[in-house]
C-alpha positions as CSV (number, residue, x, y, z in Angstrom):
1,M,6.1,-20.5,-1.1
2,T,2.3,-20.1,-1.2
3,V,0.4,-22.4,-3.4
4,G,-3.2,-21.8,-4.8
5,S,-6.0,-24.3,-4.8
6,D,-5.0,-25.4,-8.4
7,G,-1.4,-26.2,-7.2
8,L,0.3,-23.3,-8.9
9,P,2.5,-21.0,-6.9
10,L,0.9,-17.6,-6.2
11,T,3.9,-15.9,-7.6
12,T,2.9,-16.1,-11.3
13,P,0.2,-14.2,-13.1
14,D,-1.3,-17.4,-14.4
15,A,-1.9,-18.6,-10.9
16,M,-3.6,-15.4,-9.9
17,N,-5.9,-15.5,-12.9
18,S,-8.0,-18.3,-11.3
19,V,-8.4,-16.1,-8.2
20,N,-9.1,-12.8,-10.0
21,Q,-11.2,-13.7,-13.0
22,G,-12.6,-10.6,-14.8
23,K,-10.3,-8.2,-12.8
24,T,-7.6,-6.0,-14.3
25,V,-5.5,-5.8,-11.2
26,A,-4.4,-8.9,-9.3
27,Q,-5.2,-9.1,-5.6
28,W,-2.2,-10.7,-3.9
29,D,-2.4,-12.5,-0.6
30,D,0.4,-12.0,1.9
31,M,3.1,-14.7,1.7
32,E,3.3,-17.1,4.6
33,N,6.1,-15.2,6.3
34,G,4.1,-11.9,6.0
35,D,6.1,-10.5,3.0
36,Q,4.4,-9.1,-0.1
37,V,6.2,-9.3,-3.4
38,I,6.1,-6.8,-6.3
39,H,6.7,-8.5,-9.6
40,S,7.7,-7.0,-12.9
41,W,4.5,-8.1,-14.6
42,G,2.7,-5.5,-12.5
43,V,5.0,-2.7,-13.7
44,E,3.8,-0.5,-16.6
45,D,5.0,2.3,-18.7
46,G,4.5,5.6,-16.9
47,S,5.6,8.0,-19.7
48,F,3.2,10.9,-20.2
49,L,2.8,14.4,-21.7
50,R,0.8,16.8,-19.6
51,I,-0.9,20.1,-20.4
52,A,-0.2,21.5,-16.9
53,N,-1.1,25.2,-17.4
54,L,-2.8,27.0,-20.3
55,T,-3.8,30.7,-20.3
56,V,-5.5,32.5,-23.1
57,G,-6.2,36.3,-22.9
58,Y,-7.2,39.2,-25.0
59,T,-6.4,42.9,-24.3
60,L,-8.9,45.3,-25.8
61,P,-7.5,48.0,-28.2
62,K,-6.9,51.5,-26.9
63,N,-9.5,53.1,-29.2
64,I,-12.3,51.0,-27.6
65,L,-11.0,51.7,-24.0
66,K,-11.3,55.5,-24.5
67,K,-15.1,55.0,-24.7
68,V,-15.3,53.3,-21.3
69,F,-12.7,55.6,-19.7
70,A,-10.2,52.7,-19.0
71,E,-6.5,52.7,-19.6
72,N,-6.2,48.9,-20.0
73,L,-8.7,46.0,-20.1
74,R,-7.8,42.4,-20.4
75,V,-10.0,39.3,-20.4
76,Y,-8.5,35.9,-19.8
77,A,-9.2,32.2,-19.1
78,S,-6.8,29.8,-17.4
79,A,-6.8,26.1,-16.9
80,N,-4.6,24.0,-14.6
81,N,-4.0,20.2,-15.2
82,L,-6.0,20.4,-18.4
83,Y,-5.1,16.9,-19.8
84,T,-2.6,14.1,-19.5
85,F,-1.7,12.0,-22.5
86,T,-0.6,8.6,-21.2
87,K,-1.4,4.9,-21.4
88,Y,-0.8,4.6,-17.7
89,T,-3.9,2.9,-16.1
90,G,-3.5,4.5,-12.6
91,F,-4.8,8.0,-11.6
92,D,-1.6,9.8,-12.2
93,P,1.8,8.8,-13.8
94,E,3.5,11.3,-11.4
95,V,2.8,9.1,-8.5
96,S,2.3,10.4,-5.0
97,T,2.5,7.7,-2.4
98,R,1.1,7.3,1.1
99,N,3.5,4.6,2.4
100,S,6.6,5.6,0.5
101,S,9.8,3.9,1.4
102,G,13.1,2.9,-0.3
103,T,11.6,-0.5,-1.2
104,T,8.4,0.9,-2.8
105,P,9.4,3.8,-5.0
106,G,6.7,4.7,-7.6
107,V,3.9,2.6,-6.1
108,D,0.6,4.5,-6.3
109,W,-0.6,3.4,-2.9
110,G,-3.7,5.5,-2.0
111,A,-2.9,8.2,-4.5
112,Y,-5.6,10.5,-5.8
113,P,-5.7,12.2,-9.2
114,R,-4.7,15.9,-9.5
115,S,-7.6,18.3,-9.5
116,R,-8.5,20.3,-12.6
117,A,-9.1,24.1,-12.1
118,F,-10.5,26.7,-14.4
119,V,-10.1,30.4,-13.8
120,F,-11.8,33.3,-15.7
121,G,-10.7,36.8,-15.1
122,L,-11.0,40.5,-16.0
123,S,-8.3,42.9,-15.3
124,I,-9.1,46.7,-15.6
125,T,-6.8,49.7,-15.1
126,F,-8.5,53.1,-14.9
């Protein structure tokens, strides 16, 4: 067992508070035997609701299209990864991991947030 300068074992959040004052994520040292331990106090609720895709479009009426000699004209806007409703403090509750293994499922280790994309378009048929 590793013991901090205050005599408390470094396996409790209280012991880590003296080492990590003002931080929201504890920085754990490796154990003497090289192991690192994941504790339940570092696990959080990963529930979420995501607006993954949203498309809005408008097709002009035929009587207007006759004036511009078009058969069909549609204007649209699309957004991908528009918003995620969650209390999760990491980048993404749908974790992607760099060093994934059977002993570290769901650990966001080097994960990046999903990119947000906006597309605007015009579709014309003559």
